[in-house]
gemmi code that builds the backbone of each chain (N, CA, C; Angstrom):
import gemmi

chains = {
    "A": [
        ("MET", (121.899, 79.141, 82.087), (121.861, 78.960, 83.454), (121.894, 80.417, 84.230)),
        ("ALA", (122.525, 81.057, 83.787), (122.724, 82.362, 84.660), (122.087, 83.491, 84.399)),
        ("VAL", (121.452, 83.614, 83.095), (120.543, 84.557, 82.733), (119.486, 84.116, 83.373)),
        ("SER", (119.019, 83.086, 83.866), (117.708, 82.676, 84.366), (117.482, 82.961, 85.740)),
        ("ILE", (118.815, 82.477, 86.314), (118.859, 82.856, 87.732), (118.780, 84.614, 88.138)),
        ("PHE", (119.717, 85.036, 87.267), (119.624, 86.771, 87.337), (118.539, 87.598, 86.770)),
        ("HIS", (117.206, 86.302, 86.175), (115.877, 87.072, 85.800), (115.552, 87.103, 87.031)),
        ("ARG", (115.458, 85.952, 87.877), (114.670, 86.099, 89.376), (115.289, 86.980, 90.311)),
        ("VAL", (116.798, 87.111, 90.317), (117.236, 88.015, 90.967), (116.686, 89.396, 91.129)),
        ("SER", (116.926, 89.714, 89.634), (116.583, 91.153, 89.487), (115.170, 91.751, 89.601)),
        ("GLY", (114.309, 90.451, 89.280), (113.056, 90.572, 89.441), (112.537, 90.893, 90.936)),
        ("ASP", (113.050, 90.078, 91.576), (112.894, 89.934, 93.039), (113.331, 91.344, 93.749)),
        ("GLY", (114.474, 92.040, 93.401), (115.052, 93.375, 93.766), (114.332, 94.238, 93.236)),
        ("LEU", (113.732, 94.337, 92.155), (112.804, 95.488, 91.456), (111.350, 95.349, 92.501)),
        ("ALA", (110.878, 93.984, 92.759), (109.664, 94.018, 93.500), (109.576, 94.029, 94.657)),
        ("ILE", (110.702, 93.951, 95.360), (110.667, 94.515, 96.764), (111.539, 96.287, 96.896)),
        ("VAL", (112.651, 95.989, 96.696), (113.705, 97.601, 97.158), (113.257, 98.495, 95.835)),
        ("GLY", (112.707, 98.162, 94.553), (112.510, 99.286, 93.626), (111.093, 99.433, 93.699)),
        ("ALA", (110.525, 98.740, 94.036), (108.544, 99.243, 94.517), (108.564, 100.039, 95.517)),
        ("LEU", (109.432, 99.730, 96.898), (109.192, 100.480, 97.994), (110.112, 101.895, 97.902)),
        ("MET", (111.072, 102.090, 97.003), (111.755, 103.438, 96.540), (110.649, 104.036, 95.855)),
        ("PHE", (109.930, 103.444, 94.916), (108.918, 104.122, 94.254), (107.631, 104.375, 94.857)),
        ("LEU", (107.547, 103.539, 95.875), (106.320, 104.337, 96.646), (106.621, 105.394, 97.812)),
        ("ALA", (107.739, 105.425, 98.237), (108.716, 106.462, 99.219), (108.341, 107.793, 98.315)),
        ("TRP", (109.061, 107.591, 96.944), (108.933, 108.838, 96.342), (107.570, 109.302, 95.715)),
        ("LEU", (106.864, 108.401, 95.360), (105.586, 109.005, 95.119), (104.642, 109.826, 96.396)),
        ("GLY", (105.057, 109.082, 97.689), (104.347, 109.386, 98.899), (104.853, 110.670, 99.182)),
        ("ALA", (106.320, 111.172, 98.770), (107.041, 112.272, 99.194), (106.398, 113.351, 98.288)),
        ("ILE", (106.200, 112.924, 96.639), (105.615, 114.395, 95.969), (104.417, 114.742, 96.632)),
        ("ALA", (103.662, 113.711, 96.917), (102.162, 114.011, 97.386), (102.296, 114.721, 98.738)),
        ("ALA", (103.120, 114.438, 99.462), (103.330, 115.192, 101.192), (103.546, 116.749, 100.999)),
        ("GLY", (104.295, 117.201, 99.917), (104.947, 118.265, 99.718), (106.358, 118.761, 99.723)),
        ("PRO", (106.779, 120.145, 99.554), (107.831, 120.198, 99.174), (108.844, 119.714, 100.492)),
        ("ASP", (108.579, 119.736, 101.783), (109.370, 119.583, 102.639), (109.785, 117.995, 102.774)),
        ("ALA", (108.832, 117.450, 102.644), (108.827, 115.682, 102.560), (109.824, 115.224, 101.518)),
        ("TYR", (109.842, 116.111, 100.346), (110.436, 115.862, 99.008), (111.879, 116.011, 99.072)),
        ("ALA", (112.024, 117.301, 99.815), (113.339, 117.526, 100.272), (114.114, 116.677, 100.845)),
        ("ALA", (113.671, 116.060, 102.299), (113.916, 115.335, 103.305), (114.039, 113.803, 102.594)),
        ("PHE", (113.438, 113.526, 101.492), (113.413, 112.209, 100.652), (114.782, 112.455, 99.892)),
        ("VAL", (114.960, 113.641, 99.056), (116.035, 113.774, 98.209), (117.256, 113.842, 98.907)),
        ("ALA", (117.509, 114.551, 100.251), (118.337, 114.828, 101.105), (119.123, 112.962, 101.891)),
        ("CYS", (118.174, 112.524, 101.802), (118.180, 110.940, 102.038), (118.776, 110.314, 101.265)),
        ("VAL", (118.407, 110.121, 100.231), (118.674, 109.219, 99.113), (119.816, 109.670, 97.959)),
        ("TRP", (119.492, 111.029, 97.951), (120.610, 111.513, 96.539), (121.541, 112.324, 97.328)),
        ("HIS", (121.141, 113.469, 97.619), (122.307, 114.717, 98.158), (121.662, 115.652, 99.038)),
        ("ASP", (122.518, 115.861, 100.197), (121.882, 116.774, 101.115), (123.212, 117.955, 101.529)),
        ("PRO", (122.932, 119.226, 100.859), (123.953, 120.194, 101.220), (124.699, 120.392, 102.243)),
        ("ASP", (123.887, 119.981, 103.599), (124.313, 120.035, 104.614), (124.344, 118.603, 105.356)),
        ("ALA", (125.136, 117.598, 104.863), (125.032, 116.485, 104.976), (125.611, 115.981, 106.589)),
        ("GLY", (125.124, 115.568, 107.520), (125.640, 115.059, 108.679), (126.044, 113.500, 108.388)),
        ("THR", (126.812, 112.833, 109.477), (127.605, 111.551, 108.877), (126.395, 110.697, 108.545)),
        ("VAL", (124.872, 110.269, 109.173), (124.064, 109.497, 108.646), (123.547, 109.820, 107.113)),
        ("HIS", (123.286, 111.167, 106.873), (123.149, 111.582, 105.265), (124.088, 111.252, 104.245)),
        ("LYS", (125.765, 111.016, 104.873), (126.776, 110.983, 103.969), (126.629, 109.453, 103.788)),
        ("ILE", (126.311, 108.812, 104.474), (126.306, 107.344, 104.367), (125.221, 107.172, 103.324)),
        ("THR", (123.870, 107.310, 104.005), (122.627, 107.078, 102.857), (122.719, 107.978, 101.811)),
        ("ASN", (123.482, 108.786, 101.404), (123.379, 109.404, 100.030), (124.213, 108.491, 99.064)),
        ("ILE", (125.345, 107.778, 99.700), (126.087, 106.783, 99.243), (125.367, 105.291, 98.996)),
        ("LEU", (124.751, 104.991, 99.857), (124.093, 103.913, 99.777), (122.765, 104.103, 98.758)),
        ("GLY", (122.012, 105.156, 98.803), (121.204, 105.513, 97.770), (121.726, 105.271, 96.581)),
        ("LYS", (122.766, 105.823, 96.227), (123.209, 105.770, 94.672), (123.575, 104.492, 94.283)),
        ("ILE", (124.146, 103.733, 95.351), (124.555, 102.079, 95.198), (123.139, 101.585, 94.759)),
        ("VAL", (122.016, 101.871, 95.455), (121.101, 101.128, 95.074), (120.575, 101.100, 93.948)),
        ("LEU", (120.570, 102.899, 93.815), (119.965, 103.374, 92.348), (120.638, 102.755, 91.079)),
        ("VAL", (121.741, 102.534, 91.227), (122.843, 101.987, 90.271), (122.090, 100.423, 90.101)),
        ("GLY", (121.939, 99.925, 91.090), (121.692, 98.217, 91.095), (120.551, 98.191, 90.609)),
        ("LEU", (119.503, 99.121, 90.782), (118.080, 99.023, 90.649), (118.068, 99.150, 88.829)),
        ("THR", (119.115, 100.294, 88.556), (119.142, 100.504, 87.188), (119.627, 99.364, 86.556)),
        ("TRP", (120.459, 98.073, 86.566), (121.186, 97.535, 86.507), (119.827, 96.307, 86.175)),
        ("ALA", (119.136, 96.084, 87.432), (118.139, 95.283, 87.569), (117.086, 95.167, 86.680)),
        ("PHE", (116.543, 96.698, 86.396), (115.738, 97.108, 85.352), (115.969, 96.473, 84.094)),
        ("PHE", (117.092, 96.785, 83.565), (117.490, 96.527, 82.202), (117.687, 94.917, 82.056)),
        ("GLN", (118.502, 94.539, 83.333), (118.374, 92.635, 83.236), (117.134, 92.101, 82.898)),
        ("HIS", (116.015, 92.510, 83.687), (115.006, 91.974, 83.796), (113.984, 92.100, 82.432)),
        ("LEU", (114.036, 93.299, 82.070), (113.673, 93.743, 80.531), (114.185, 93.186, 79.713)),
        ("PHE", (115.580, 93.115, 79.289), (116.127, 92.380, 77.980), (115.777, 90.871, 78.253)),
        ("SER", (116.071, 90.101, 79.467), (115.745, 88.819, 79.606), (114.273, 88.342, 79.578)),
        ("GLY", (113.309, 89.417, 80.034), (112.179, 89.284, 79.797), (111.441, 89.271, 78.739)),
        ("LEU", (111.900, 89.922, 77.514), (111.654, 90.122, 76.257), (112.236, 88.589, 75.755)),
        ("ARG", (113.538, 88.333, 76.149), (113.931, 87.146, 75.730), (112.929, 86.105, 75.651)),
        ("HIS", (112.358, 86.009, 77.203), (111.353, 84.697, 77.355), (110.297, 84.982, 76.769)),
        ("LEU", (109.664, 86.266, 76.402), (108.614, 86.101, 75.406), (108.936, 85.449, 74.007)),
        ("VAL", (110.010, 85.984, 73.575), (110.361, 85.601, 72.495), (110.544, 83.663, 72.339)),
        ("LEU", (111.036, 83.338, 73.483), (111.138, 81.611, 73.706), (109.707, 81.435, 73.858)),
        ("ASP", (109.083, 81.943, 74.383), (107.524, 81.487, 74.625), (106.715, 80.908, 73.277)),
        ("THR", (107.473, 82.004, 72.219), (106.800, 81.429, 70.553), (107.388, 80.139, 70.331)),
        ("GLY", (108.505, 79.507, 71.102), (108.776, 78.572, 70.480), (110.371, 78.755, 69.665)),
        ("ALA", (110.288, 79.746, 69.569), (112.011, 80.253, 69.086), (112.874, 80.257, 69.812)),
        ("GLY", (114.149, 80.326, 69.413), (115.281, 80.411, 69.761), (115.965, 79.479, 70.775)),
        ("TYR", (115.619, 78.187, 70.591), (116.035, 77.055, 71.792), (117.166, 76.286, 71.214)),
        ("GLU", (117.618, 76.751, 69.730), (118.595, 75.998, 69.475), (120.172, 76.254, 70.482)),
        ("LEU", (120.844, 75.358, 70.826), (121.853, 75.824, 71.751), (122.664, 76.593, 71.220)),
        ("LYS", (123.130, 76.789, 70.209), (124.038, 78.248, 69.846), (123.315, 79.360, 69.761)),
        ("THR", (121.978, 79.448, 69.647), (121.100, 80.508, 69.322), (120.977, 81.074, 70.731)),
        ("ASN", (120.545, 79.781, 71.385), (120.280, 80.149, 73.029), (121.054, 80.925, 73.922)),
        ("LYS", (122.412, 80.368, 73.504), (123.428, 80.618, 74.278), (123.855, 82.090, 73.808)),
        ("LEU", (123.906, 82.269, 72.593), (123.996, 83.635, 72.233), (123.228, 84.737, 72.762)),
        ("TRP", (121.732, 84.675, 72.811), (121.085, 85.560, 73.126), (121.329, 85.734, 74.507)),
        ("SER", (121.208, 84.602, 75.498), (121.636, 84.759, 76.934), (123.015, 85.874, 77.024)),
        ("ALA", (124.161, 85.756, 76.489), (125.139, 86.382, 76.463), (124.818, 87.891, 76.409)),
        ("LEU", (124.461, 88.059, 75.275), (123.639, 89.332, 74.731), (122.884, 90.189, 75.737)),
        ("VAL", (122.000, 89.386, 76.176), (121.253, 89.984, 77.571), (122.072, 90.516, 78.203)),
        ("MET", (122.810, 89.543, 78.915), (123.859, 90.197, 79.996), (124.728, 91.372, 79.780)),
        ("ILE", (125.095, 90.977, 78.345), (125.907, 92.410, 78.340), (125.093, 93.610, 77.966)),
        ("ALA", (123.878, 93.514, 77.369), (122.988, 94.932, 77.036), (122.727, 95.344, 78.416)),
        ("ALA", (122.543, 94.712, 79.249), (122.123, 94.764, 80.633), (123.367, 96.073, 81.140)),
        ("VAL", (124.381, 95.652, 81.360), (125.460, 96.182, 81.860), (125.657, 97.332, 81.169)),
        ("VAL", (125.875, 97.455, 79.656), (126.318, 98.511, 78.798), (124.951, 99.613, 79.208)),
        ("ALA", (123.522, 99.331, 79.053), (122.991, 100.375, 79.297), (122.589, 100.544, 80.267)),
        ("THR", (123.152, 100.045, 81.810), (123.282, 100.890, 82.794), (124.629, 101.772, 82.977)),
        ("ALA", (125.653, 100.934, 82.291), (126.472, 102.557, 82.207), (126.310, 103.330, 81.610)),
        ("ALA", (125.471, 103.485, 80.244), (125.220, 104.357, 79.612), (124.194, 105.401, 80.410)),
        ("VAL", (123.264, 104.974, 80.777), (122.096, 105.958, 81.539), (123.226, 106.588, 82.696)),
        ("TRP", (123.936, 105.881, 83.540), (124.633, 106.757, 84.852), (126.059, 107.792, 83.937)),
        ("LEU", (126.113, 107.118, 82.847), (127.360, 108.316, 82.650), (126.400, 109.360, 81.973)),
        ("TYR", (125.005, 109.358, 81.133), (124.353, 110.402, 81.105), (123.866, 111.288, 82.491)),
        ("ILE", (123.704, 110.574, 83.446), (123.439, 111.433, 84.615), (124.700, 112.175, 85.191)),
        ("LEU", (125.582, 111.653, 85.184), (126.976, 112.087, 85.456), (127.112, 113.252, 84.375)),
        ("ALA", (127.011, 113.231, 83.527), (127.464, 114.479, 82.397), (126.222, 115.587, 82.748)),
        ("GLU", (125.211, 115.059, 82.860), (124.373, 116.258, 83.295), (124.125, 116.946, 84.571)),
        ("ALA", (125.019, 116.068, 85.457), (125.073, 116.689, 87.018), (126.344, 117.676, 86.868)),
        ("VAL", (127.552, 117.344, 86.118), (128.306, 117.880, 85.479), (128.402, 118.789, 84.913)),
        ("ASN", (127.658, 118.964, 83.835), (126.830, 120.384, 83.075), (125.991, 121.193, 84.078)),
        ("GLY", (125.550, 120.968, 84.729), (124.478, 121.575, 85.893), (123.084, 121.069, 85.277)),
    ],
    "B": [
        ("MET", (84.650, 73.372, 80.927), (85.787, 72.372, 81.398), (85.265, 71.056, 81.887)),
        ("GLY", (84.410, 70.589, 80.824), (83.863, 69.064, 81.412), (83.254, 69.236, 82.652)),
        ("ASN", (82.511, 68.205, 82.435), (81.458, 67.967, 84.056), (81.427, 66.508, 84.713)),
        ("GLY", (82.834, 66.011, 84.365), (82.251, 64.399, 84.687), (83.465, 63.528, 84.591)),
        ("THR", (83.868, 63.641, 83.362), (84.889, 62.804, 83.089), (86.503, 63.188, 83.742)),
        ("HIS", (87.268, 62.127, 84.132), (88.596, 62.359, 84.796), (89.149, 63.259, 84.024)),
        ("LEU", (89.346, 63.039, 82.341), (90.127, 63.975, 81.293), (89.432, 65.688, 81.397)),
        ("GLY", (88.173, 65.476, 81.713), (87.397, 66.959, 81.490), (87.895, 67.595, 82.820)),
        ("LYS", (88.239, 66.869, 83.792), (88.367, 67.900, 84.729), (89.292, 68.411, 85.335)),
        ("VAL", (90.703, 67.652, 84.509), (92.223, 68.206, 84.828), (92.262, 68.980, 83.655)),
        ("ARG", (91.736, 68.951, 82.054), (92.205, 69.538, 81.081), (92.761, 71.072, 81.616)),
        ("GLY", (93.787, 71.436, 81.340), (94.128, 72.899, 80.825), (94.652, 73.091, 82.746)),
        ("LEU", (94.389, 72.112, 83.500), (94.689, 72.816, 84.888), (96.061, 72.731, 85.338)),
        ("GLY", (97.109, 71.509, 84.737), (98.438, 71.316, 85.170), (98.480, 71.083, 86.849)),
        ("SER", (99.767, 71.050, 86.700), (100.104, 70.663, 88.098), (100.159, 71.680, 89.356)),
        ("ALA", (99.988, 72.888, 89.036), (99.663, 73.769, 89.953), (98.213, 74.235, 90.018)),
        ("GLN", (97.314, 73.389, 89.227), (95.795, 73.741, 89.580), (95.116, 74.721, 89.060)),
        ("HIS", (95.693, 75.617, 88.869), (95.001, 76.998, 88.152), (95.473, 77.042, 86.588)),
        ("GLY", (95.846, 76.121, 85.984), (95.975, 76.107, 84.496), (96.950, 77.322, 84.058)),
        ("SER", (96.587, 77.878, 83.104), (97.392, 78.980, 82.559), (97.137, 80.082, 82.703)),
        ("HIS", (96.275, 80.281, 83.605), (95.881, 81.687, 84.164), (96.830, 82.427, 84.536)),
        ("HIS", (97.784, 81.882, 85.635), (98.962, 82.639, 86.263), (99.915, 83.060, 84.747)),
        ("TRP", (100.200, 82.160, 84.399), (101.368, 82.316, 83.208), (100.690, 83.437, 82.238)),
        ("LEU", (99.490, 83.408, 81.910), (99.336, 84.613, 80.690), (99.305, 85.667, 81.218)),
        ("GLN", (98.738, 86.104, 82.654), (98.601, 87.203, 83.445), (100.106, 87.753, 83.519)),
        ("GLN", (101.073, 86.700, 83.987), (102.291, 87.342, 84.031), (102.686, 87.943, 82.840)),
        ("ARG", (102.193, 87.122, 81.547), (103.000, 87.964, 80.343), (101.942, 89.073, 79.987)),
        ("LEU", (101.003, 88.862, 80.256), (100.029, 90.533, 79.929), (100.783, 91.423, 80.709)),
        ("THR", (100.599, 91.163, 81.815), (101.149, 92.476, 82.803), (102.953, 92.807, 82.548)),
        ("ALA", (103.579, 91.791, 81.541), (105.226, 91.855, 81.285), (105.054, 93.186, 80.039)),
        ("LEU", (103.682, 92.964, 79.320), (104.025, 93.808, 78.097), (103.415, 94.907, 78.646)),
        ("GLY", (102.542, 95.423, 79.516), (102.031, 96.332, 80.114), (103.345, 97.246, 80.561)),
        ("ASN", (104.022, 96.439, 81.500), (105.298, 96.845, 82.254), (106.406, 97.430, 80.895)),
        ("VAL", (106.649, 96.819, 79.881), (107.503, 97.262, 78.976), (107.311, 98.449, 78.664)),
        ("LEU", (106.092, 98.796, 78.197), (105.792, 100.188, 78.149), (105.758, 100.850, 78.998)),
        ("LEU", (105.058, 100.906, 79.971), (104.857, 101.869, 81.029), (105.957, 102.315, 81.834)),
        ("VAL", (106.907, 100.992, 82.248), (108.178, 101.251, 82.871), (109.211, 101.936, 82.176)),
        ("SER", (109.191, 101.475, 80.839), (110.135, 102.432, 79.696), (109.699, 103.762, 79.547)),
        ("TRP", (108.511, 103.912, 79.518), (108.227, 105.254, 79.721), (108.654, 106.046, 81.025)),
        ("PHE", (108.544, 105.578, 82.147), (108.805, 106.039, 83.395), (110.115, 106.290, 83.356)),
        ("VAL", (110.989, 105.230, 83.181), (112.653, 105.390, 83.387), (113.108, 106.582, 82.425)),
        ("VAL", (112.712, 106.636, 81.273), (113.059, 107.917, 80.261), (112.221, 109.042, 80.669)),
        ("SER", (111.213, 109.371, 81.635), (110.782, 110.518, 82.436), (111.580, 110.831, 83.141)),
        ("LEU", (111.999, 109.991, 84.390), (112.725, 110.071, 85.320), (114.135, 110.753, 84.779)),
        ("LEU", (114.630, 110.063, 83.662), (115.806, 110.797, 83.128), (115.645, 112.142, 82.640)),
        ("ARG", (114.589, 112.529, 82.272), (114.428, 114.112, 81.712), (113.891, 114.857, 82.663)),
        ("LEU", (113.335, 114.673, 83.905), (112.661, 115.244, 84.613), (114.030, 115.622, 85.814)),
        ("PRO", (113.939, 117.328, 86.135), (114.711, 117.796, 87.090), (114.149, 117.152, 88.595)),
        ("LEU", (114.772, 115.982, 88.735), (114.321, 115.491, 90.112), (114.583, 115.970, 91.489)),
        ("GLY", (115.478, 116.892, 91.274), (115.653, 117.720, 92.473), (114.449, 118.917, 92.976)),
        ("ASP", (113.622, 119.009, 92.113), (112.832, 120.230, 91.761), (111.172, 119.662, 92.222)),
        ("HIS", (110.804, 119.810, 93.348), (109.452, 119.285, 93.869), (108.288, 119.979, 93.004)),
        ("GLY", (108.711, 121.453, 92.521), (107.223, 121.985, 91.893), (107.519, 121.303, 90.528)),
        ("ALA", (108.151, 121.193, 89.867), (108.409, 120.870, 88.589), (108.174, 119.507, 88.321)),
        ("VAL", (108.574, 118.210, 89.607), (108.062, 117.041, 89.427), (106.513, 116.978, 89.847)),
        ("LEU", (105.991, 117.892, 90.753), (104.649, 117.881, 91.223), (103.871, 118.148, 89.706)),
        ("ARG", (104.526, 119.175, 89.000), (103.923, 119.717, 87.745), (103.538, 118.648, 86.743)),
        ("TRP", (104.632, 117.810, 86.540), (104.536, 116.772, 85.630), (103.340, 115.831, 86.258)),
        ("ALA", (103.774, 115.313, 87.342), (103.110, 114.358, 87.825), (101.647, 114.571, 88.058)),
        ("SER", (100.954, 115.694, 87.808), (99.487, 116.217, 88.248), (98.796, 116.202, 86.807)),
        ("ASN", (99.831, 116.442, 85.683), (99.011, 116.201, 84.531), (98.278, 115.221, 83.911)),
        ("PRO", (96.885, 115.084, 83.831), (95.979, 114.209, 83.875), (96.372, 113.071, 83.081)),
        ("THR", (97.305, 113.118, 81.843), (97.613, 111.743, 80.960), (98.733, 111.047, 82.015)),
        ("VAL", (99.761, 112.316, 82.591), (100.810, 111.397, 83.346), (100.451, 110.521, 84.355)),
        ("ALA", (99.067, 111.115, 85.173), (98.604, 110.653, 86.554), (98.126, 109.524, 86.455)),
        ("LEU", (97.280, 109.147, 84.538), (96.820, 108.211, 84.344), (97.270, 106.971, 84.254)),
        ("ALA", (98.654, 107.370, 83.777), (99.741, 106.448, 83.118), (100.589, 105.729, 84.156)),
        ("LEU", (100.718, 106.633, 85.468), (101.524, 106.318, 86.384), (100.544, 105.607, 87.177)),
        ("ILE", (99.051, 105.551, 87.409), (97.939, 104.816, 87.870), (97.969, 103.305, 87.153)),
        ("LEU", (98.404, 103.362, 85.666), (98.169, 102.069, 85.030), (99.547, 101.330, 85.410)),
        ("LEU", (100.388, 101.986, 85.459), (101.807, 101.604, 85.869), (101.854, 100.751, 87.151)),
        ("VAL", (101.339, 101.457, 88.265), (101.164, 100.745, 89.715), (100.561, 99.364, 89.577)),
        ("VAL", (99.136, 99.659, 88.961), (98.424, 98.523, 88.809), (99.251, 97.105, 87.861)),
        ("SER", (99.874, 97.593, 86.713), (100.602, 96.565, 86.112), (101.700, 96.122, 86.953)),
        ("VAL", (102.654, 97.096, 87.174), (103.977, 96.539, 87.958), (103.549, 95.466, 89.326)),
        ("PHE", (102.307, 96.388, 90.043), (102.293, 95.267, 91.485), (101.341, 94.001, 90.981)),
        ("TRP", (100.625, 94.216, 89.915), (100.121, 92.817, 89.856), (101.581, 91.796, 89.426)),
        ("HIS", (102.099, 92.245, 88.630), (103.346, 91.224, 87.852), (104.039, 90.833, 89.031)),
        ("LEU", (104.508, 91.926, 90.186), (105.157, 91.670, 91.061), (104.672, 90.689, 91.985)),
        ("ARG", (103.289, 90.734, 91.939), (102.592, 89.521, 92.864), (102.905, 88.026, 92.312)),
        ("LEU", (102.694, 88.267, 91.303), (102.876, 86.714, 90.465), (104.296, 86.437, 90.586)),
        ("GLY", (105.033, 87.314, 90.347), (106.532, 86.967, 90.636), (107.151, 86.443, 91.747)),
        ("LEU", (106.792, 87.127, 92.929), (107.075, 86.803, 94.077), (106.289, 85.750, 94.656)),
        ("GLN", (105.196, 85.252, 94.027), (104.442, 83.975, 94.322), (105.408, 82.737, 94.113)),
        ("VAL", (105.605, 82.994, 92.753), (106.646, 81.887, 92.173), (107.768, 81.553, 92.981)),
        ("LEU", (108.528, 82.888, 93.509), (109.539, 82.703, 94.417), (109.214, 81.760, 95.484)),
        ("ILE", (107.770, 82.152, 96.282), (107.586, 81.615, 97.460), (107.415, 80.073, 97.531)),
        ("GLU", (106.550, 79.783, 96.529), (106.095, 78.414, 96.001), (107.322, 77.590, 95.909)),
        ("ASP", (108.462, 78.300, 95.556), (109.957, 77.622, 94.977), (110.690, 77.121, 96.155)),
        ("TYR", (110.638, 78.098, 96.982), (111.548, 78.221, 98.054), (110.857, 78.168, 99.593)),
        ("VAL", (109.945, 78.771, 99.700), (108.971, 78.277, 101.049), (108.594, 76.986, 101.318)),
        ("HIS", (108.998, 76.049, 102.007), (108.264, 74.805, 102.002), (107.572, 74.812, 103.590)),
        ("GLY", (106.917, 73.979, 103.688), (105.908, 73.676, 104.810), (104.653, 74.568, 104.714)),
        ("GLU", (103.317, 74.104, 104.797), (102.145, 74.480, 104.515), (101.715, 75.584, 105.067)),
        ("ALA", (102.263, 75.771, 106.536), (102.019, 77.044, 107.324), (102.662, 78.142, 106.958)),
        ("THR", (103.887, 77.983, 106.767), (104.683, 79.176, 106.543), (104.633, 79.718, 105.089)),
        ("ARG", (104.127, 78.849, 104.403), (104.114, 79.177, 102.861), (102.811, 79.938, 102.439)),
        ("LEU", (101.715, 79.626, 103.778), (100.313, 80.078, 103.456), (100.500, 81.635, 104.198)),
        ("LEU", (101.340, 81.777, 105.230), (101.661, 83.163, 105.845), (102.262, 84.049, 104.748)),
        ("ALA", (103.440, 83.312, 103.969), (104.385, 84.012, 103.072), (103.281, 84.568, 101.986)),
        ("LEU", (102.246, 83.549, 101.685), (101.443, 84.372, 100.454), (100.429, 85.246, 100.772)),
        ("VAL", (100.243, 85.247, 102.527), (99.202, 86.119, 102.852), (99.878, 87.506, 103.063)),
        ("VAL", (101.039, 87.409, 103.752), (101.724, 88.869, 103.868), (102.205, 89.253, 102.162)),
        ("LEU", (102.507, 88.537, 101.220), (102.604, 88.765, 99.711), (101.530, 89.763, 99.418)),
        ("ASN", (100.332, 89.254, 99.375), (99.180, 89.828, 99.111), (98.746, 91.126, 99.829)),
        ("PHE", (99.077, 91.057, 101.141), (98.939, 92.265, 101.527), (100.089, 93.460, 101.166)),
        ("TYR", (101.242, 93.101, 100.773), (102.214, 93.926, 100.373), (101.715, 94.842, 98.879)),
        ("ALA", (101.182, 93.762, 98.099), (100.918, 93.719, 96.580), (100.107, 94.960, 96.542)),
        ("ILE", (98.882, 94.256, 97.302), (97.652, 95.272, 97.310), (97.720, 96.520, 98.375)),
        ("GLY", (98.404, 96.287, 99.334), (98.800, 97.608, 100.141), (99.660, 98.666, 99.060)),
        ("GLY", (100.445, 98.167, 98.957), (101.207, 98.803, 98.062), (100.761, 99.472, 97.033)),
        ("ALA", (99.880, 99.058, 96.348), (99.280, 99.095, 94.892), (98.432, 100.435, 95.381)),
        ("ALA", (97.775, 100.310, 96.763), (96.839, 101.071, 96.757), (97.407, 102.574, 97.701)),
        ("TYR", (98.520, 102.176, 98.054), (99.368, 103.557, 98.877), (99.477, 104.131, 97.579)),
        ("GLY", (100.251, 103.540, 96.514), (100.657, 104.263, 95.000), (99.276, 105.234, 94.674)),
        ("ILE", (98.588, 104.325, 94.131), (97.452, 104.926, 93.356), (96.921, 106.056, 94.312)),
        ("PHE", (96.716, 106.006, 95.497), (96.262, 107.232, 96.531), (97.158, 108.313, 96.513)),
        ("ALA", (98.389, 107.926, 96.443), (99.429, 109.597, 96.277), (99.216, 109.858, 94.876)),
        ("ILE", (99.073, 109.048, 93.984), (98.913, 109.611, 92.554), (97.688, 110.507, 92.469)),
        ("VAL", (96.390, 110.069, 93.078), (95.390, 110.660, 93.046), (95.425, 112.130, 93.823)),
        ("ARG", (96.124, 112.080, 94.999), (96.348, 113.437, 96.052), (97.051, 114.196, 94.992)),
        ("ILE", (97.918, 113.560, 94.478), (98.646, 114.738, 93.381), (98.072, 115.172, 92.381)),
        ("ALA", (97.525, 114.593, 91.518), (96.470, 115.103, 90.295), (95.660, 115.488, 90.624)),
        ("LEU", (94.840, 115.468, 92.092), (93.817, 116.333, 92.345), (94.190, 117.477, 93.247)),
        ("GLY", (95.451, 117.792, 93.243), (95.536, 118.940, 94.147), (95.822, 119.043, 95.555)),
        ("GLY", (95.561, 117.781, 96.026), (95.604, 117.512, 97.449), (97.157, 117.569, 98.195)),
        ("GLY", (98.014, 117.233, 97.187), (99.349, 117.397, 97.460), (99.749, 118.602, 97.634)),
        ("THR", (100.662, 119.550, 98.894), (100.890, 120.668, 99.132), (101.543, 121.097, 97.937)),
        ("ALA", (101.303, 122.255, 96.943), (102.294, 122.712, 96.070), (103.257, 123.782, 96.671)),
        ("ALA", (104.418, 123.620, 95.851), (105.200, 124.489, 96.403), (105.178, 126.096, 96.530)),
    ],
}
model = gemmi.Model(1)
for chain_id, residues in chains.items():
    chain = gemmi.Chain(chain_id)
    for i, (resn, *xyz) in enumerate(residues, 1):
        res = gemmi.Residue()
        res.name, res.seqid = resn, gemmi.SeqId(i, " ")
        for name, pos in zip(("N", "CA", "C"), xyz):
            atom = gemmi.Atom()
            atom.name, atom.element = name, gemmi.Element(name[0])
            atom.pos, atom.b_iso = gemmi.Position(*pos), 0.0
            res.add_atom(atom)
        chain.add_residue(res)
    model.add_chain(chain)
structure = gemmi.Structure()
structure.add_model(model)
structure.setup_entities()
């Protein structure tokens, strides 16, 4: 049950929030260094941040952590669905096991990615 | 698909009246997404994202730009299908549902066009270099 509704929630989150962030990022690259710097200052880090950017920097990171989780959840859950499409994995025990593994793997992968980002940031 | 008998008219269409077309496209774009979005996420983690010049050089590489365009097509096609199911499940009332589907199509096609155009600008050097 839970894994199914999470597939929809993560998919719709990626479809709206993820896709719009991606388009804003692409547009900022195309628009040039100033526009790109403004995008980074809003979403990630502004060296001389005012109150607004201090808030958007925190929100930006929360959204990015959320999108990372949504990506892994939707990826793993989607792969599970592709296996189920072949007609395999419907036995109750097997189905329950893979549902749980999908949820755990998504959280573990999200944590691993952000530990990597954190380590990169610390090591410069 | 049959041209007369009742069975022939409905065979393969199912309750949504468009058969397995939607279902199959969702799976095909899902496979495209597995490859393209995984590549994209790994690329993001390896790129110095704060450096506009480095990101621009990466994105303007012809192979990367082509993969990015394929990614936009696969992702926006897939999200259009996914959000369509969401609307069909939760938006009731014929008029509001139709309106929601129109907005969805504007978003999916407009978003994909914006993304592809941005990539083309980057790849063809229209984007302002550092």
